[in-house]
Structure formats: C-alpha cells, structure tokens
TIDO-688513 format. One record per residue: residue number from 0; residue in three letters; x, y, z of N, C-alpha, C in turn. Coordinates in nm, 3 decimals. Each point is the difference from the previous one (the first is absolute). Layout:
N
+--------+------+---------+---------+---------+---------+---------+---------+---------+---------+---------+
: drennu : seba :     n.u :     n.v :     n.w :    ca.u :    ca.v :    ca.w :     c.u :     c.v :     c.w :
+--------+------+---------+---------+---------+---------+---------+---------+---------+---------+---------+
:    NUM :  ALA :       X :       Y :       Z :       X :       Y :       Z :       X :       Y :       Z :
...
+--------+------+---------+---------+---------+---------+---------+---------+---------+---------+---------+
# end
This chain:
67
+--------+------+---------+---------+---------+---------+---------+---------+---------+---------+---------+
: drennu : seba :     n.u :     n.v :     n.w :    ca.u :    ca.v :    ca.w :     c.u :     c.v :     c.w :
+--------+------+---------+---------+---------+---------+---------+---------+---------+---------+---------+
:      0 :  UNK :   0.873 :   2.173 :  -0.524 :  -0.086 :  -0.100 :  -0.050 :   0.026 :  -0.112 :   0.095 :
:      1 :  UNK :  -0.087 :  -0.084 :   0.008 :   0.003 :  -0.203 :   0.028 :   0.045 :  -0.030 :  -0.123 :
:      2 :  UNK :   0.065 :  -0.096 :  -0.035 :  -0.044 :  -0.064 :  -0.061 :  -0.100 :  -0.130 :   0.066 :
:      3 :  UNK :  -0.018 :  -0.071 :  -0.102 :  -0.088 :  -0.092 :  -0.032 :   0.107 :  -0.157 :  -0.030 :
:      4 :  UNK :  -0.038 :  -0.072 :   0.032 :   0.080 :  -0.144 :   0.022 :  -0.182 :  -0.065 :  -0.047 :
:      5 :  UNK :   0.039 :  -0.153 :  -0.114 :  -0.105 :  -0.075 :  -0.113 :  -0.047 :  -0.148 :   0.117 :
:      6 :  UNK :  -0.145 :   0.017 :   0.052 :  -0.058 :  -0.075 :   0.087 :   0.051 :  -0.122 :  -0.081 :
:      7 :  UNK :   0.007 :  -0.046 :   0.132 :   0.087 :  -0.143 :  -0.039 :  -0.093 :  -0.138 :   0.001 :
:      8 :  UNK :  -0.150 :   0.098 :  -0.069 :  -0.068 :  -0.118 :  -0.017 :  -0.046 :   0.010 :  -0.153 :
:      9 :  UNK :   0.009 :   0.124 :  -0.002 :  -0.100 :   0.000 :  -0.122 :   0.060 :   0.140 :  -0.166 :
:     10 :  UNK :   0.137 :   0.014 :   0.101 :   0.118 :   0.083 :  -0.054 :   0.006 :   0.195 :  -0.012 :
:     11 :  UNK :  -0.189 :   0.027 :  -0.003 :  -0.062 :   0.163 :   0.016 :   0.089 :   0.058 :   0.098 :
:     12 :  UNK :   0.033 :   0.117 :  -0.009 :   0.095 :   0.088 :   0.090 :  -0.078 :   0.048 :   0.150 :
:     13 :  UNK :   0.045 :  -0.103 :   0.073 :  -0.058 :   0.038 :   0.195 :   0.089 :   0.114 :  -0.015 :
:     14 :  UNK :  -0.106 :   0.039 :   0.179 :   0.072 :   0.082 :   0.098 :   0.157 :   0.017 :   0.059 :
:     15 :  UNK :   0.121 :   0.069 :  -0.008 :   0.136 :  -0.066 :   0.073 :  -0.091 :  -0.062 :   0.161 :
:     16 :  UNK :  -0.096 :   0.002 :   0.024 :   0.024 :  -0.006 :   0.180 :  -0.136 :  -0.135 :  -0.032 :
:     17 :  UNK :   0.002 :  -0.031 :  -0.105 :  -0.106 :  -0.061 :  -0.042 :   0.019 :  -0.181 :  -0.012 :
:     18 :  UNK :  -0.090 :  -0.087 :   0.023 :   0.115 :  -0.162 :  -0.018 :  -0.140 :  -0.057 :  -0.167 :
:     19 :  UNK :  -0.075 :   0.067 :   0.061 :  -0.066 :  -0.005 :  -0.247 :  -0.019 :   0.113 :  -0.035 :
:     20 :  UNK :  -0.084 :  -0.039 :  -0.095 :  -0.075 :   0.124 :  -0.052 :  -0.132 :  -0.034 :   0.071 :
:     21 :  UNK :  -0.106 :   0.113 :   0.034 :  -0.047 :   0.009 :  -0.002 :  -0.150 :  -0.120 :  -0.072 :
:     22 :  UNK :   0.007 :   0.011 :  -0.112 :  -0.115 :  -0.115 :  -0.022 :   0.024 :  -0.111 :  -0.007 :
:     23 :  UNK :   0.166 :  -0.041 :   0.089 :   0.038 :  -0.147 :  -0.004 :  -0.025 :  -0.017 :   0.165 :
:     24 :  UNK :   0.003 :   0.164 :   0.068 :   0.014 :  -0.013 :   0.121 :  -0.144 :  -0.099 :   0.130 :
:     25 :  UNK :  -0.111 :   0.110 :  -0.187 :  -0.146 :  -0.001 :   0.077 :  -0.008 :  -0.161 :  -0.023 :
:     26 :  UNK :  -0.012 :  -0.079 :  -0.104 :   0.027 :  -0.123 :  -0.013 :  -0.007 :  -0.114 :   0.090 :
:     27 :  UNK :   0.171 :   0.044 :   0.052 :   0.047 :  -0.055 :   0.134 :  -0.182 :  -0.051 :   0.133 :
:     28 :  UNK :   0.004 :  -0.104 :   0.094 :  -0.100 :  -0.082 :   0.051 :  -0.013 :   0.161 :   0.108 :
:     29 :  UNK :  -0.076 :   0.019 :   0.127 :   0.031 :   0.076 :   0.044 :   0.080 :   0.019 :   0.148 :
:     30 :  UNK :  -0.060 :  -0.174 :   0.020 :   0.167 :  -0.040 :   0.070 :   0.127 :   0.010 :  -0.017 :
:     31 :  UNK :  -0.020 :   0.003 :  -0.077 :   0.155 :  -0.007 :  -0.099 :   0.059 :   0.186 :   0.014 :
:     32 :  UNK :  -0.064 :   0.053 :  -0.074 :   0.038 :   0.150 :   0.040 :  -0.050 :   0.016 :   0.105 :
:     33 :  UNK :  -0.063 :  -0.016 :   0.125 :   0.015 :   0.052 :   0.104 :   0.126 :  -0.021 :   0.059 :
:     34 :  UNK :   0.070 :  -0.209 :  -0.006 :   0.091 :   0.023 :   0.056 :   0.158 :   0.061 :  -0.075 :
:     35 :  UNK :   0.030 :  -0.037 :  -0.125 :   0.075 :   0.115 :  -0.069 :  -0.054 :   0.123 :   0.083 :
:     36 :  UNK :  -0.055 :   0.145 :   0.042 :  -0.014 :   0.124 :   0.053 :   0.060 :  -0.048 :   0.133 :
:     37 :  UNK :  -0.007 :  -0.053 :   0.054 :   0.107 :  -0.055 :   0.169 :   0.045 :   0.019 :   0.036 :
:     38 :  UNK :   0.121 :   0.094 :   0.038 :   0.147 :   0.061 :   0.014 :   0.100 :  -0.049 :   0.157 :
:     39 :  UNK :   0.059 :  -0.075 :  -0.054 :  -0.033 :  -0.095 :   0.186 :   0.185 :  -0.119 :  -0.069 :
:     40 :  UNK :   0.062 :  -0.042 :   0.024 :   0.110 :  -0.086 :   0.012 :  -0.007 :  -0.089 :  -0.142 :
:     41 :  UNK :  -0.179 :  -0.011 :   0.010 :  -0.016 :  -0.115 :  -0.094 :  -0.038 :   0.089 :  -0.138 :
:     42 :  UNK :   0.063 :   0.106 :   0.001 :  -0.068 :   0.082 :  -0.189 :   0.088 :  -0.084 :  -0.104 :
:     43 :  UNK :   0.121 :   0.034 :   0.023 :   0.093 :  -0.093 :  -0.102 :  -0.023 :  -0.081 :  -0.033 :
:     44 :  UNK :  -0.059 :  -0.131 :   0.103 :  -0.087 :  -0.115 :  -0.069 :  -0.034 :  -0.057 :  -0.034 :
:     45 :  UNK :  -0.152 :   0.110 :   0.013 :  -0.050 :  -0.052 :  -0.114 :  -0.008 :   0.079 :  -0.119 :
:     46 :  UNK :   0.065 :   0.103 :  -0.004 :   0.079 :   0.082 :  -0.114 :   0.045 :  -0.094 :  -0.109 :
:     47 :  UNK :   0.058 :  -0.095 :   0.034 :   0.055 :  -0.067 :  -0.039 :  -0.092 :  -0.135 :  -0.049 :
:     48 :  UNK :  -0.050 :  -0.058 :   0.078 :  -0.095 :  -0.092 :  -0.024 :  -0.088 :   0.087 :  -0.017 :
:     49 :  UNK :  -0.101 :   0.067 :  -0.062 :  -0.020 :  -0.012 :  -0.176 :   0.066 :   0.078 :  -0.112 :
:     50 :  UNK :   0.108 :   0.008 :  -0.011 :   0.123 :   0.045 :  -0.078 :  -0.054 :  -0.161 :  -0.043 :
:     51 :  UNK :   0.085 :  -0.114 :   0.135 :   0.021 :  -0.151 :  -0.113 :  -0.107 :  -0.035 :  -0.010 :
:     52 :  UNK :  -0.164 :   0.004 :   0.025 :  -0.117 :  -0.006 :  -0.067 :  -0.051 :   0.063 :  -0.151 :
:     53 :  UNK :   0.049 :   0.123 :   0.007 :   0.019 :   0.080 :  -0.083 :   0.083 :  -0.119 :  -0.141 :
:     54 :  UNK :   0.108 :  -0.021 :   0.049 :   0.123 :  -0.067 :  -0.161 :  -0.078 :  -0.152 :   0.059 :
:     55 :  UNK :  -0.071 :  -0.023 :   0.108 :  -0.086 :  -0.180 :  -0.119 :  -0.111 :   0.051 :  -0.050 :
:     56 :  UNK :   0.021 :   0.071 :  -0.070 :  -0.115 :   0.046 :  -0.072 :  -0.196 :  -0.039 :   0.047 :
:     57 :  UNK :  -0.043 :  -0.043 :   0.197 :  -0.038 :   0.076 :   0.052 :  -0.101 :   0.091 :  -0.107 :
:     58 :  UNK :  -0.091 :  -0.071 :   0.063 :  -0.118 :   0.167 :  -0.071 :   0.010 :   0.105 :   0.121 :
:     59 :  UNK :  -0.039 :   0.166 :  -0.039 :  -0.009 :   0.057 :   0.111 :  -0.141 :  -0.029 :   0.079 :
:     60 :  UNK :  -0.140 :  -0.030 :   0.019 :  -0.106 :  -0.062 :   0.022 :   0.043 :  -0.103 :   0.117 :
:     61 :  UNK :   0.131 :  -0.111 :  -0.068 :   0.033 :  -0.101 :   0.119 :   0.095 :   0.021 :   0.141 :
:     62 :  UNK :   0.056 :   0.063 :  -0.072 :   0.132 :   0.102 :   0.091 :  -0.069 :   0.002 :   0.135 :
:     63 :  UNK :   0.106 :  -0.088 :   0.150 :  -0.039 :   0.014 :   0.137 :   0.110 :   0.020 :  -0.004 :
:     64 :  UNK :  -0.002 :   0.099 :   0.142 :   0.177 :   0.026 :   0.033 :  -0.062 :  -0.089 :   0.159 :
:     65 :  UNK :   0.089 :  -0.087 :   0.123 :  -0.023 :  -0.051 :   0.080 :   0.113 :   0.064 :   0.073 :
:     66 :  UNK :  -0.011 :   0.136 :  -0.001 :   0.104 :   0.024 :   0.150 :  -0.014 :   0.139 :   0.141 :
+--------+------+---------+---------+---------+---------+---------+---------+---------+---------+---------+
# end
C-alpha cells in the first residue's frame, strides 16, 4: 500500500505521485495546473517554483508557474 505524504499547502494527505491534495490542486489557476502537468526538462523547475510560492505564502488562487 503506497504511503501518503502531506500536501505542502494544507498539510492534508495527498497521493504519493501528486504535487498537492485534490482540493488544493483544483484551487490553482488552470494555467498553473497545465504547466505543472507538462513532463519535460523543466518539470522540476516548475515544481520548485510552486513550492517556493507556497513557502512564500502566495495564495493558491494567485500561484503562477512561468516555465
């Protein structure tokens, strides 16, 4: 059975291969979700961008992923 980890936004459990729990994921703006869903050489940079904004207190509705 896969273990869950806490969502970096709300600390509720999220799936092991997910960036956020489903509630927080669907609170992100659609362009941010689309960018985070892309799998290419910049995927880790986009994830770092998300985590940096979360750590900086940016509300989920205002997250922007630029790469």
